[in-house]
N, C-alpha and C positions, 0 to 999 in steps of 0.2 A: 155709552153708545159708541163714541168714537174709538174707544180702546178695542171694543169687540170688532168693529169694522176694520180697524187697522190689522188686527190679528188675522182676520179672514182675507184681507188684501195680501198680506205676506204669504199666506197659504196659496193664494191665487198665483203669485209670482213663482212660487216653488213648483206649482203645477205647470205653469208655462215653461219652466225650465225642463220639466220631465217630458212635456209634449215635444219640445224642440230637440232635446238630447236623447230621448228614449231610443235604445238600440232596436227594439222590435215594435211592430204595430200594436201588440197587446199592451206594452208599456205606455204608448201614446194614448191608447183607448182608456186606460186607467186614469191617465192625467186629465183627459177630457171629461170623464165621468166625475172625478173629484172636483173639477172646475165647475161643473154644473151644480154639484151639491153645495159648493161655496156660494155660488150665485143665488141659489135658493135660500141659503142662510142669510145672506145680505138683504134679500128682498123681504124675508120674514121679519128681520130686525127692523127694517124701515117701516113695515106695516105696523109693528107693535109701537115703535117710537112715535110715528106720526099719526097713529090711530086711523089708518086707512084700510078698510076691510078689503078693497079690491086688490091690494097688493098681496094679501094673504091668498086670495083666489089665484092670483098670478103665480105665486110661489108653489102652490099645490099643482097647478097645471105644468109648470116647469119641471117639477119633480117627476111627474108622470111621464112627460116626454123624454126626460133623461133616462128613466128606467126602461122605457120601450126602445130607445135608441141603443142602450147598452145590450139589451137582449138581442136586437137585430144584428149588432156588430159581432156578438159572440157566436151567433148562428152562422154568420158569414165567415168568420175566421175558422170555424170547424167544417166549412164547406158543406153545410146541411141546408135544406130548404127551410123557408120560414114557416111552413105549415106543419112541421114535425112536432 
């Protein structure tokens, strides 16, 4: 368990670097999206390791919000309205 969380944490630090250093807003958006995916992975691992079902519900909710946020940001970057 600790090895998997360590690998995900290293990926998180790499995403933070991309968010900080990214030359364009789309690079930063990709970093934030991957950071959300890593957080979902850590939450799902904790749910499996500690046998807490509400953490799995939380990770599914976080994945959904991350997806909706990515779609909204993509629409904003293309200068289109959200109802297209």
